[in-house]
SEFIZA-3560 file (N, C-alpha, C; in Angstrom, 3 decimals):
REM SEFIZA-3560
<numar><xx>-21.777</xx><yy>-1.088</yy><zz>-32.444</zz><atom>N</atom></numar>
<numar><xx>-20.756</xx><yy>-2.102</yy><zz>-32.758</zz><atom>CA</atom></numar>
<numar><xx>-19.331</xx><yy>-2.477</yy><zz>-32.299</zz><atom>C</atom></numar>
<numar><xx>-18.935</xx><yy>-3.298</yy><zz>-32.082</zz><atom>N</atom></numar>
<numar><xx>-18.217</xx><yy>-3.391</yy><zz>-31.421</zz><atom>CA</atom></numar>
<numar><xx>-16.712</xx><yy>-3.326</yy><zz>-32.585</zz><atom>C</atom></numar>
<numar><xx>-15.731</xx><yy>-2.684</yy><zz>-32.230</zz><atom>N</atom></numar>
<numar><xx>-14.879</xx><yy>-2.864</yy><zz>-32.989</zz><atom>CA</atom></numar>
<numar><xx>-13.478</xx><yy>-3.892</yy><zz>-32.185</zz><atom>C</atom></numar>
<numar><xx>-12.668</xx><yy>-4.166</yy><zz>-33.545</zz><atom>N</atom></numar>
<numar><xx>-11.718</xx><yy>-4.471</yy><zz>-32.867</zz><atom>CA</atom></numar>
<numar><xx>-11.289</xx><yy>-6.114</yy><zz>-32.840</zz><atom>C</atom></numar>
<numar><xx>-10.441</xx><yy>-6.937</yy><zz>-32.380</zz><atom>N</atom></numar>
<numar><xx>-10.584</xx><yy>-7.990</yy><zz>-32.994</zz><atom>CA</atom></numar>
<numar><xx>-11.726</xx><yy>-9.370</yy><zz>-31.916</zz><atom>C</atom></numar>
<numar><xx>-11.713</xx><yy>-10.033</yy><zz>-31.907</zz><atom>N</atom></numar>
<numar><xx>-12.320</xx><yy>-10.901</yy><zz>-31.043</zz><atom>CA</atom></numar>
<numar><xx>-11.667</xx><yy>-11.683</yy><zz>-30.767</zz><atom>C</atom></numar>
<numar><xx>-11.917</xx><yy>-11.658</yy><zz>-29.234</zz><atom>N</atom></numar>
<numar><xx>-11.111</xx><yy>-12.141</yy><zz>-27.798</zz><atom>CA</atom></numar>
<numar><xx>-11.414</xx><yy>-14.020</yy><zz>-28.944</zz><atom>C</atom></numar>
<numar><xx>-11.843</xx><yy>-14.632</yy><zz>-29.686</zz><atom>N</atom></numar>
<numar><xx>-12.399</xx><yy>-16.061</yy><zz>-29.618</zz><atom>CA</atom></numar>
<numar><xx>-10.990</xx><yy>-15.791</yy><zz>-31.325</zz><atom>C</atom></numar>
<numar><xx>-10.892</xx><yy>-14.806</yy><zz>-32.168</zz><atom>N</atom></numar>
<numar><xx>-10.186</xx><yy>-15.104</yy><zz>-33.122</zz><atom>CA</atom></numar>
<numar><xx>-8.915</xx><yy>-14.905</yy><zz>-33.044</zz><atom>C</atom></numar>
<numar><xx>-7.927</xx><yy>-15.897</yy><zz>-33.916</zz><atom>N</atom></numar>
<numar><xx>-5.997</xx><yy>-14.969</yy><zz>-33.524</zz><atom>CA</atom></numar>
<numar><xx>-5.901</xx><yy>-16.916</yy><zz>-33.651</zz><atom>C</atom></numar>
<numar><xx>-6.568</xx><yy>-17.825</yy><zz>-33.528</zz><atom>N</atom></numar>
<numar><xx>-5.696</xx><yy>-19.487</yy><zz>-32.741</zz><atom>CA</atom></numar>
<numar><xx>-4.870</xx><yy>-19.807</yy><zz>-31.823</zz><atom>C</atom></numar>
<numar><xx>-4.753</xx><yy>-20.317</yy><zz>-32.044</zz><atom>N</atom></numar>
<numar><xx>-4.741</xx><yy>-21.184</yy><zz>-30.264</zz><atom>CA</atom></numar>
<numar><xx>-3.431</xx><yy>-20.182</yy><zz>-29.819</zz><atom>C</atom></numar>
<numar><xx>-2.540</xx><yy>-19.375</yy><zz>-30.056</zz><atom>N</atom></numar>
<numar><xx>-1.811</xx><yy>-19.130</yy><zz>-28.982</zz><atom>CA</atom></numar>
<numar><xx>-2.971</xx><yy>-17.531</yy><zz>-28.622</zz><atom>C</atom></numar>
<numar><xx>-3.630</xx><yy>-17.091</yy><zz>-29.013</zz><atom>N</atom></numar>
<numar><xx>-3.838</xx><yy>-16.353</yy><zz>-27.648</zz><atom>CA</atom></numar>
<numar><xx>-5.143</xx><yy>-16.529</yy><zz>-27.053</zz><atom>C</atom></numar>
<numar><xx>-4.832</xx><yy>-18.368</yy><zz>-26.961</zz><atom>N</atom></numar>
<numar><xx>-5.994</xx><yy>-19.062</yy><zz>-25.897</zz><atom>CA</atom></numar>
<numar><xx>-4.412</xx><yy>-19.167</yy><zz>-24.249</zz><atom>C</atom></numar>
<numar><xx>-3.377</xx><yy>-19.258</yy><zz>-25.230</zz><atom>N</atom></numar>
<numar><xx>-2.702</xx><yy>-19.305</yy><zz>-23.729</zz><atom>CA</atom></numar>
<numar><xx>-2.826</xx><yy>-18.590</yy><zz>-22.481</zz><atom>C</atom></numar>
<numar><xx>-2.287</xx><yy>-17.186</yy><zz>-22.951</zz><atom>N</atom></numar>
<numar><xx>-2.478</xx><yy>-16.137</yy><zz>-21.952</zz><atom>CA</atom></numar>
<numar><xx>-3.896</xx><yy>-16.660</yy><zz>-20.958</zz><atom>C</atom></numar>
<numar><xx>-5.195</xx><yy>-16.562</yy><zz>-21.773</zz><atom>N</atom></numar>
<numar><xx>-6.337</xx><yy>-16.305</yy><zz>-20.611</zz><atom>CA</atom></numar>
<numar><xx>-6.289</xx><yy>-18.293</yy><zz>-19.814</zz><atom>C</atom></numar>
<numar><xx>-5.392</xx><yy>-18.898</yy><zz>-20.931</zz><atom>N</atom></numar>
<numar><xx>-5.324</xx><yy>-20.028</yy><zz>-19.633</zz><atom>CA</atom></numar>
<numar><xx>-3.908</xx><yy>-20.012</yy><zz>-18.359</zz><atom>C</atom></numar>
<numar><xx>-3.605</xx><yy>-19.276</yy><zz>-18.697</zz><atom>N</atom></numar>
<numar><xx>-2.325</xx><yy>-19.351</yy><zz>-17.870</zz><atom>CA</atom></numar>
<numar><xx>-3.233</xx><yy>-17.725</yy><zz>-16.344</zz><atom>C</atom></numar>
<numar><xx>-4.398</xx><yy>-17.236</yy><zz>-16.670</zz><atom>N</atom></numar>
<numar><xx>-4.781</xx><yy>-16.044</yy><zz>-15.836</zz><atom>CA</atom></numar>
<numar><xx>-5.846</xx><yy>-17.503</yy><zz>-15.608</zz><atom>C</atom></numar>
<numar><xx>-6.625</xx><yy>-18.534</yy><zz>-15.814</zz><atom>N</atom></numar>
<numar><xx>-7.173</xx><yy>-18.748</yy><zz>-15.247</zz><atom>CA</atom></numar>
<numar><xx>-7.067</xx><yy>-19.443</yy><zz>-14.647</zz><atom>C</atom></numar>
<numar><xx>-6.036</xx><yy>-20.005</yy><zz>-14.515</zz><atom>N</atom></numar>
<numar><xx>-5.085</xx><yy>-21.130</yy><zz>-13.222</zz><atom>CA</atom></numar>
<numar><xx>-4.868</xx><yy>-19.856</yy><zz>-12.723</zz><atom>C</atom></numar>
<numar><xx>-4.252</xx><yy>-19.119</yy><zz>-12.442</zz><atom>N</atom></numar>
<numar><xx>-4.278</xx><yy>-17.553</yy><zz>-11.868</zz><atom>CA</atom></numar>
<numar><xx>-5.018</xx><yy>-17.184</yy><zz>-11.162</zz><atom>C</atom></numar>
<numar><xx>-6.276</xx><yy>-17.298</yy><zz>-11.733</zz><atom>N</atom></numar>
<numar><xx>-8.456</xx><yy>-17.232</yy><zz>-10.398</zz><atom>CA</atom></numar>
<numar><xx>-7.762</xx><yy>-18.179</yy><zz>-10.237</zz><atom>C</atom></numar>
<numar><xx>-7.590</xx><yy>-19.408</yy><zz>-10.417</zz><atom>N</atom></numar>
<numar><xx>-7.795</xx><yy>-20.757</yy><zz>-9.267</zz><atom>CA</atom></numar>
<numar><xx>-7.233</xx><yy>-21.000</yy><zz>-8.433</zz><atom>C</atom></numar>
<numar><xx>-6.233</xx><yy>-20.221</yy><zz>-8.527</zz><atom>N</atom></numar>
<numar><xx>-5.614</xx><yy>-20.345</yy><zz>-7.118</zz><atom>CA</atom></numar>
<numar><xx>-5.290</xx><yy>-19.612</yy><zz>-5.735</zz><atom>C</atom></numar>
<numar><xx>-7.031</xx><yy>-18.642</yy><zz>-6.522</zz><atom>N</atom></numar>
<numar><xx>-6.811</xx><yy>-17.336</yy><zz>-5.687</zz><atom>CA</atom></numar>
<numar><xx>-7.882</xx><yy>-17.503</yy><zz>-4.546</zz><atom>C</atom></numar>
<numar><xx>-8.694</xx><yy>-18.457</yy><zz>-4.834</zz><atom>N</atom></numar>
<numar><xx>-9.479</xx><yy>-19.383</yy><zz>-3.318</zz><atom>CA</atom></numar>
<numar><xx>-8.393</xx><yy>-19.797</yy><zz>-2.210</zz><atom>C</atom></numar>
<numar><xx>-7.859</xx><yy>-20.454</yy><zz>-3.324</zz><atom>N</atom></numar>
<numar><xx>-6.653</xx><yy>-20.921</yy><zz>-2.467</zz><atom>CA</atom></numar>
<numar><xx>-5.628</xx><yy>-20.660</yy><zz>-1.075</zz><atom>C</atom></numar>
<numar><xx>-5.237</xx><yy>-19.729</yy><zz>-1.529</zz><atom>N</atom></numar>
<numar><xx>-3.860</xx><yy>-18.548</yy><zz>-1.311</zz><atom>CA</atom></numar>
<numar><xx>-4.755</xx><yy>-17.608</yy><zz>-0.227</zz><atom>C</atom></numar>
<numar><xx>-6.701</xx><yy>-17.385</yy><zz>-0.286</zz><atom>N</atom></numar>
<numar><xx>-6.886</xx><yy>-16.498</yy><zz>0.043</zz><atom>CA</atom></numar>
<numar><xx>-7.329</xx><yy>-17.835</yy><zz>1.658</zz><atom>C</atom></numar>
<numar><xx>-7.469</xx><yy>-18.902</yy><zz>1.154</zz><atom>N</atom></numar>
<numar><xx>-7.425</xx><yy>-19.660</yy><zz>2.638</zz><atom>CA</atom></numar>
<numar><xx>-6.570</xx><yy>-20.057</yy><zz>3.585</zz><atom>C</atom></numar>
<numar><xx>-5.276</xx><yy>-20.231</yy><zz>2.740</zz><atom>N</atom></numar>
<numar><xx>-4.222</xx><yy>-20.508</yy><zz>3.412</zz><atom>CA</atom></numar>
<numar><xx>-4.004</xx><yy>-19.373</yy><zz>4.735</zz><atom>C</atom></numar>
<numar><xx>-3.707</xx><yy>-17.828</yy><zz>3.859</zz><atom>N</atom></numar>
<numar><xx>-3.937</xx><yy>-16.592</yy><zz>4.770</zz><atom>CA</atom></numar>
<numar><xx>-5.240</xx><yy>-16.819</yy><zz>5.681</zz><atom>C</atom></numar>
<numar><xx>-6.271</xx><yy>-16.913</yy><zz>5.635</zz><atom>N</atom></numar>
<numar><xx>-7.481</xx><yy>-17.448</yy><zz>6.885</zz><atom>CA</atom></numar>
<numar><xx>-7.053</xx><yy>-18.349</yy><zz>7.751</zz><atom>C</atom></numar>
<numar><xx>-6.555</xx><yy>-19.140</yy><zz>7.037</zz><atom>N</atom></numar>
<numar><xx>-5.892</xx><yy>-20.284</yy><zz>8.509</zz><atom>CA</atom></numar>
<numar><xx>-4.626</xx><yy>-19.464</yy><zz>9.021</zz><atom>C</atom></numar>
<numar><xx>-3.716</xx><yy>-18.473</yy><zz>8.511</zz><atom>N</atom></numar>
<numar><xx>-2.439</xx><yy>-18.196</yy><zz>10.082</zz><atom>CA</atom></numar>
<numar><xx>-3.290</xx><yy>-17.659</yy><zz>10.351</zz><atom>C</atom></numar>
<numar><xx>-4.422</xx><yy>-16.490</yy><zz>9.452</zz><atom>N</atom></numar>
<numar><xx>-4.400</xx><yy>-15.154</yy><zz>10.701</zz><atom>CA</atom></numar>
<numar><xx>-5.765</xx><yy>-15.901</yy><zz>11.703</zz><atom>C</atom></numar>
<numar><xx>-6.326</xx><yy>-16.876</yy><zz>11.509</zz><atom>N</atom></numar>
<numar><xx>-6.708</xx><yy>-17.719</yy><zz>12.141</zz><atom>CA</atom></numar>
<numar><xx>-5.918</xx><yy>-18.504</yy><zz>13.553</zz><atom>C</atom></numar>
<numar><xx>-4.573</xx><yy>-18.875</yy><zz>13.297</zz><atom>N</atom></numar>
<numar><xx>-4.351</xx><yy>-19.278</yy><zz>13.788</zz><atom>CA</atom></numar>
<numar><xx>-3.257</xx><yy>-17.812</yy><zz>14.767</zz><atom>C</atom></numar>
<numar><xx>-3.195</xx><yy>-17.115</yy><zz>14.361</zz><atom>N</atom></numar>
<numar><xx>-2.733</xx><yy>-16.108</yy><zz>15.305</zz><atom>CA</atom></numar>
<numar><xx>-3.166</xx><yy>-15.317</yy><zz>16.656</zz><atom>C</atom></numar>
<numar><xx>-4.926</xx><yy>-15.430</yy><zz>15.889</zz><atom>N</atom></numar>
<numar><xx>-5.776</xx><yy>-14.557</yy><zz>16.317</zz><atom>CA</atom></numar>
<numar><xx>-5.674</xx><yy>-14.509</yy><zz>17.925</zz><atom>C</atom></numar>
<numar><xx>-6.122</xx><yy>-13.554</yy><zz>18.504</zz><atom>N</atom></numar>
<numar><xx>-5.713</xx><yy>-13.343</yy><zz>19.751</zz><atom>CA</atom></numar>
<numar><xx>-7.861</xx><yy>-13.778</yy><zz>20.796</zz><atom>C</atom></numar>
<numar><xx>-7.994</xx><yy>-13.436</yy><zz>20.022</zz><atom>N</atom></numar>
<numar><xx>-9.859</xx><yy>-12.820</yy><zz>20.270</zz><atom>CA</atom></numar>
<numar><xx>-9.833</xx><yy>-14.237</yy><zz>20.274</zz><atom>C</atom></numar>
<numar><xx>-11.517</xx><yy>-14.620</yy><zz>20.333</zz><atom>N</atom></numar>
<numar><xx>-11.735</xx><yy>-16.110</yy><zz>20.192</zz><atom>CA</atom></numar>
<numar><xx>-12.811</xx><yy>-16.279</yy><zz>19.065</zz><atom>C</atom></numar>
<numar><xx>-13.445</xx><yy>-14.880</yy><zz>18.799</zz><atom>N</atom></numar>
<numar><xx>-14.633</xx><yy>-14.976</yy><zz>17.379</zz><atom>CA</atom></numar>
<numar><xx>-13.866</xx><yy>-14.431</yy><zz>17.108</zz><atom>C</atom></numar>
<numar><xx>-13.072</xx><yy>-14.272</yy><zz>17.054</zz><atom>N</atom></numar>
<numar><xx>-12.134</xx><yy>-13.722</yy><zz>15.380</zz><atom>CA</atom></numar>
<numar><xx>-11.362</xx><yy>-15.494</yy><zz>14.735</zz><atom>C</atom></numar>
<numar><xx>-10.642</xx><yy>-15.289</yy><zz>15.667</zz><atom>N</atom></numar>
<numar><xx>-9.979</xx><yy>-16.855</yy><zz>15.242</zz><atom>CA</atom></numar>
<numar><xx>-11.306</xx><yy>-18.384</yy><zz>14.950</zz><atom>C</atom></numar>
<numar><xx>-12.946</xx><yy>-17.663</yy><zz>15.408</zz><atom>N</atom></numar>
<numar><xx>-13.312</xx><yy>-18.500</yy><zz>14.616</zz><atom>CA</atom></numar>
<numar><xx>-14.345</xx><yy>-18.790</yy><zz>13.315</zz><atom>C</atom></numar>
<numar><xx>-13.747</xx><yy>-17.024</yy><zz>13.491</zz><atom>N</atom></numar>
<numar><xx>-14.291</xx><yy>-16.147</yy><zz>11.979</zz><atom>CA</atom></numar>
<numar><xx>-13.088</xx><yy>-16.408</yy><zz>11.453</zz><atom>C</atom></numar>
<numar><xx>-12.323</xx><yy>-16.062</yy><zz>11.340</zz><atom>N</atom></numar>
<numar><xx>-11.323</xx><yy>-16.654</yy><zz>10.293</zz><atom>CA</atom></numar>
<numar><xx>-10.889</xx><yy>-18.292</yy><zz>9.827</zz><atom>C</atom></numar>
<numar><xx>-11.133</xx><yy>-18.932</yy><zz>10.818</zz><atom>N</atom></numar>
<numar><xx>-11.408</xx><yy>-20.346</yy><zz>11.025</zz><atom>CA</atom></numar>
<numar><xx>-12.026</xx><yy>-20.692</yy><zz>9.978</zz><atom>C</atom></numar>
<numar><xx>-13.134</xx><yy>-20.519</yy><zz>10.327</zz><atom>N</atom></numar>
<numar><xx>-14.457</xx><yy>-20.208</yy><zz>9.275</zz><atom>CA</atom></numar>
<numar><xx>-14.435</xx><yy>-20.114</yy><zz>7.517</zz><atom>C</atom></numar>
<numar><xx>-13.996</xx><yy>-19.250</yy><zz>7.533</zz><atom>N</atom></numar>
<numar><xx>-13.795</xx><yy>-18.900</yy><zz>6.090</zz><atom>CA</atom></numar>
<numar><xx>-12.650</xx><yy>-19.550</yy><zz>5.215</zz><atom>C</atom></numar>
<numar><xx>-11.874</xx><yy>-19.871</yy><zz>6.134</zz><atom>N</atom></numar>
<numar><xx>-10.406</xx><yy>-21.039</yy><zz>5.390</zz><atom>CA</atom></numar>
<numar><xx>-11.435</xx><yy>-21.421</yy><zz>5.094</zz><atom>C</atom></numar>
<numar><xx>-12.275</xx><yy>-22.320</yy><zz>5.891</zz><atom>N</atom></numar>
<numar><xx>-12.546</xx><yy>-23.502</yy><zz>5.828</zz><atom>CA</atom></numar>
<numar><xx>-13.450</xx><yy>-23.304</yy><zz>4.441</zz><atom>C</atom></numar>
<numar><xx>-14.279</xx><yy>-22.527</yy><zz>4.655</zz><atom>N</atom></numar>
<numar><xx>-15.629</xx><yy>-21.920</yy><zz>3.026</zz><atom>CA</atom></numar>
<numar><xx>-14.657</xx><yy>-22.218</yy><zz>2.013</zz><atom>C</atom></numar>
<numar><xx>-13.820</xx><yy>-21.191</yy><zz>2.005</zz><atom>N</atom></numar>
<numar><xx>-12.654</xx><yy>-20.963</yy><zz>0.790</zz><atom>CA</atom></numar>
<numar><xx>-12.205</xx><yy>-21.952</yy><zz>0.496</zz><atom>C</atom></numar>
<numar><xx>-11.455</xx><yy>-23.019</yy><zz>0.678</zz><atom>N</atom></numar>
<numar><xx>-11.616</xx><yy>-24.104</yy><zz>0.448</zz><atom>CA</atom></numar>
<numar><xx>-11.948</xx><yy>-25.331</yy><zz>-0.214</zz><atom>C</atom></numar>
<numar><xx>-12.815</xx><yy>-24.525</yy><zz>0.568</zz><atom>N</atom></numar>
<numar><xx>-14.183</xx><yy>-26.078</yy><zz>0.079</zz><atom>CA</atom></numar>
<numar><xx>-14.961</xx><yy>-25.078</yy><zz>-1.432</zz><atom>C</atom></numar>
<numar><xx>-15.284</xx><yy>-24.143</yy><zz>-1.427</zz><atom>N</atom></numar>
<numar><xx>-14.933</xx><yy>-22.849</yy><zz>-2.587</zz><atom>CA</atom></numar>
<numar><xx>-13.947</xx><yy>-23.839</yy><zz>-3.612</zz><atom>C</atom></numar>
<numar><xx>-12.315</xx><yy>-23.695</yy><zz>-3.027</zz><atom>N</atom></numar>
<numar><xx>-11.506</xx><yy>-24.253</yy><zz>-4.366</zz><atom>CA</atom></numar>
<numar><xx>-11.078</xx><yy>-25.517</yy><zz>-4.654</zz><atom>C</atom></numar>
<numar><xx>-12.101</xx><yy>-26.730</yy><zz>-4.106</zz><atom>N</atom></numar>
<numar><xx>-12.369</xx><yy>-27.417</yy><zz>-4.464</zz><atom>CA</atom></numar>
<numar><xx>-13.412</xx><yy>-28.085</yy><zz>-5.052</zz><atom>C</atom></numar>
<numar><xx>-13.823</xx><yy>-27.039</yy><zz>-5.061</zz><atom>N</atom></numar>
<numar><xx>-15.184</xx><yy>-27.049</yy><zz>-6.057</zz><atom>CA</atom></numar>
<numar><xx>-15.002</xx><yy>-26.524</yy><zz>-7.155</zz><atom>C</atom></numar>
<numar><xx>-14.568</xx><yy>-25.919</yy><zz>-7.404</zz><atom>N</atom></numar>
<numar><xx>-13.914</xx><yy>-24.932</yy><zz>-8.803</zz><atom>CA</atom></numar>
<numar><xx>-13.461</xx><yy>-26.012</yy><zz>-8.962</zz><atom>C</atom></numar>
<numar><xx>-12.192</xx><yy>-26.757</yy><zz>-8.776</zz><atom>N</atom></numar>
<numar><xx>-10.350</xx><yy>-27.655</yy><zz>-8.769</zz><atom>CA</atom></numar>
<numar><xx>-12.396</xx><yy>-28.813</yy><zz>-9.643</zz><atom>C</atom></numar>
<numar><xx>-12.866</xx><yy>-29.083</yy><zz>-8.963</zz><atom>N</atom></numar>
<numar><xx>-13.543</xx><yy>-30.494</yy><zz>-9.412</zz><atom>CA</atom></numar>
<numar><xx>-14.507</xx><yy>-30.220</yy><zz>-10.599</zz><atom>C</atom></numar>
<numar><xx>-14.939</xx><yy>-28.938</yy><zz>-10.729</zz><atom>N</atom></numar>
<numar><xx>-15.789</xx><yy>-28.679</yy><zz>-12.237</zz><atom>CA</atom></numar>
<numar><xx>-14.928</xx><yy>-28.687</yy><zz>-13.264</zz><atom>C</atom></numar>
<numar><xx>-13.442</xx><yy>-28.388</yy><zz>-13.076</zz><atom>N</atom></numar>
<numar><xx>-13.152</xx><yy>-27.513</yy><zz>-14.122</zz><atom>CA</atom></numar>
<numar><xx>-12.356</xx><yy>-29.188</yy><zz>-14.598</zz><atom>C</atom></numar>
<numar><xx>-12.395</xx><yy>-29.985</yy><zz>-13.864</zz><atom>N</atom></numar>
<numar><xx>-11.343</xx><yy>-31.752</yy><zz>-13.644</zz><atom>CA</atom></numar>
<numar><xx>-12.937</xx><yy>-32.343</yy><zz>-14.812</zz><atom>C</atom></numar>
<numar><xx>-13.905</xx><yy>-32.293</yy><zz>-14.148</zz><atom>N</atom></numar>
<numar><xx>-15.223</xx><yy>-32.840</yy><zz>-14.865</zz><atom>CA</atom></numar>
<numar><xx>-15.696</xx><yy>-31.804</yy><zz>-16.400</zz><atom>C</atom></numar>
<numar><xx>-14.973</xx><yy>-30.897</yy><zz>-16.438</zz><atom>N</atom></numar>
<numar><xx>-14.937</xx><yy>-30.201</yy><zz>-17.916</zz><atom>CA</atom></numar>
<numar><xx>-14.645</xx><yy>-30.211</yy><zz>-18.957</zz><atom>C</atom></numar>
<numar><xx>-13.213</xx><yy>-31.213</yy><zz>-18.552</zz><atom>N</atom></numar>
<numar><xx>-12.398</xx><yy>-31.608</yy><zz>-19.441</zz><atom>CA</atom></numar>
<numar><xx>-12.480</xx><yy>-32.549</yy><zz>-20.655</zz><atom>C</atom></numar>
<numar><xx>-12.761</xx><yy>-31.921</yy><zz>-21.647</zz><atom>N</atom></numar>
<numar><xx>-12.191</xx><yy>-32.992</yy><zz>-22.426</zz><atom>CA</atom></numar>
<numar><xx>-11.626</xx><yy>-34.315</yy><zz>-22.270</zz><atom>C</atom></numar>
<numar><xx>-12.499</xx><yy>-35.662</yy><zz>-22.150</zz><atom>N</atom></numar>
<numar><xx>-12.075</xx><yy>-36.719</yy><zz>-22.281</zz><atom>CA</atom></numar>
<numar><xx>-10.845</xx><yy>-37.221</yy><zz>-23.825</zz><atom>C</atom></numar>
<numar><xx>-9.436</xx><yy>-37.173</yy><zz>-22.939</zz><atom>N</atom></numar>
<numar><xx>-8.659</xx><yy>-38.154</yy><zz>-24.016</zz><atom>CA</atom></numar>
<numar><xx>-9.317</xx><yy>-38.979</yy><zz>-25.107</zz><atom>C</atom></numar>
<numar><xx>-8.768</xx><yy>-40.187</yy><zz>-26.050</zz><atom>N</atom></numar>
<numar><xx>-9.092</xx><yy>-41.133</yy><zz>-26.310</zz><atom>CA</atom></numar>
<numar><xx>-10.232</xx><yy>-41.567</yy><zz>-26.893</zz><atom>C</atom></numar>
//
């Protein structure tokens, strides 16, 4: 049996770090996409340029989909 406090107990104060951590995790694909784009621009080898260009596009698409899912999952106010 697990010991210690549940991550779901403790009220809203415990949720704040989780939200910030989630936001940080959501930013990673965008940061990685930007880095891949930069590497693609700097690559002198055509195959590597194409590879990092595709990676940047793929990571940007993933980040867009995650952001859209996050927006759609938010409960509407009103």
